[in-house]
N, C-alpha and C positions, 0 to 999 in steps of 0.2 A: 658479634658487634665490636668487641674489644679489638679483635684482629683488624677489622676495617678501620677503626680509629688509629691503630698503630701504623697501618699502611698509609693512611691519609697524612698522618704526622710526618712520616718518612718522605712522602712526596713533597709536602710543603717545605720541609727542611732542605731537600734537594733543590727545589726551585729558589728558595731564599739564598742558600749558599752560592748557587750558580750565578744568580743575579749579582750578589755582592762581589764575587770573584771577578766576573767580567767587568763590572764597573771599576773595580780596583785595578785590574789589568789595563783599563783604558785611562788610568790616571786619577781616579777618585780615591784619595788617600784615606778618607774616613770610611768609605765602603770597604776598602782593603783591610783596614784595621779591624772592622767589625767581622769580616770574613775570617781573619787569622784568630781572633779571640774565640769565635764560635767553633772554628775547626779545632783549636787547641783543646777545648772542652770535650769534643767528641773523641779526639785522639787519646786524651787522658783515660777516658772510660774504656776505650778499645784496648789500650796497652795495659791498663791495670788488670783487666781480666786475664790477660796472657802472661803477665809478669807478676803474678801474686806472690811468687817466691822471692822476687827481687824488687820490692816496691820502691826502693831508692833510685832505681834506674829509670823509672817511668818519665820523670820530667826531662831528663837528658834526651831520651828518645823522642819525646814530644817536640823538643826544640830541634833535634836533627831532622825530623820529618817536616816540620814547618819550614826549615831552611831549604830542604830539598824541593818542597812544593814551590817556594818562592823562586828558587833557581831554575825550576823547570816550567814556570808558569806560561812562558811563551810557546811551549811545546804542547800545551793542553789542547785536545781536540774536542770542540764543543758538542760533537755528536755522541760523545761518551758521557755517561752520568758523572758529574763532578765527584760525588762521594765515592764512587767506585775507583776513580783515579786517585783520590786522596788516600783511601785505604790501601790501595795497591802500593803506593809509595811508603806508607807506614809499615806495611807487611814486609817490604824489602829491608827497611831499616831494622825492623825487629829480627828478621832472619840473619842479617849481617851481625847484629849484636849477639844473637844466640851462637852463631858460629865462632865469633871471637871468644865468647864466654866459655863455650864448650871446649875449645882448644886449650884455653888458659887453665880451666879448672877440671878438665877431663870428664865433662858431663855429657858424653855422647848420647847416652840413653835418653836423657831428658830432652836433648835437642831433637832426636828422632821422633819422640812422642809429640812434641810441640809442632815440629815441621809437618808431620802427617795431619795433625789437627788443623793447621793453617791451610793446607791444601783443600781439605774438606770445607773449611769455613769460607774460603774465597771462591770455591766453585759454587757454593751456595750463594755468596754475595753476587757473583757474576750472573747467576740465574735470576736473582732478585732484581739486579740492575736491568737485565733484559726484559723482565716483566714490567719494571717501572717504565722503560722506554715504550713498550707496547701500550701500557695504560696511558702514558702521556700522549702518544699518537692518537689513541681513541678519544681522549678528552679534547685534544686540539681539533680533531675531526668533527666535533660537535659545533665548532664555531664557524661563522661565515668566513669565506676565503680571505677577505680583506683583514679581518681581525687575526685569524690564524697566521697568515703570512707576516703580518707586522710583529706578532709575538715571536715567531720562529726567528725572524731576522734580527730583532733587537735583543731578546732575552736568551735565546738558545745559541744563535750564531755569533752574538756579541757585537753586531754592527752598531754604529752610532745611529741616532735618529736620521741624521743627514744622509748617511750611507744607505740606510734602509729605504729612505724616501726615494733616492735616486734609483735604487734597484727595483723598487716596486712601482715606480712612476707615479708617486703620490707626493703631496706636499708634506713637509715635516709635521705640520699641525695635524694632518690627517693620520699620519703614522702614530703620533702620540695619542690621539683620540681612539684609534683602533686598538692600540695596546691597552689603554685604560679600560675601554668597554669589554675587550676580550678577557682581561684579567678579572674584571668584576663578574663576568658571566661564569668563568671557571670557578671562582670562589663560591658563587651561588650553587653551581652544580655540585661541587664538593661538599658543601654544607647540607645539601639535600640528598646526598647519597645515603642509602640504607646501611 
């Protein structure tokens, strides 16, 4: 039961961050600020676990990762889970830091151990991301076509309501209603999951 709750929490976090990121990328400054604040919290926890021997370096790496995320935001592919993309960027920033640190301080053994662990961690993260994509596809498959298509176009593909309406040959109001009803249905399904 606890594992199901954790998975549900991860799914909801992914959906929330994804929506905030896409809204921010489309010009909503408040949504983007919320995305960056929430992402910074997740990155701090991620990096603290991996840099327990260098706690003073965590905040610098969080800022480097956030800057890289911001600079690469237009290259984000909405078909990829956002959290996997974010953690991949953080992983590369961490590896770069470890390489610099290892060369400077001669800590090659420490780097090799962390690097191997990172590979295992991220292959696991990629597997979980693939599982999350399949689960999301199953959930969306439970919705009527109109609701599913409206959610996919606006929440996952990042289209504006106007763009989605044109693509789906619906009115903007119909897209908004379909998204609202679909999200409400998904929330009900997730709450009712055993």
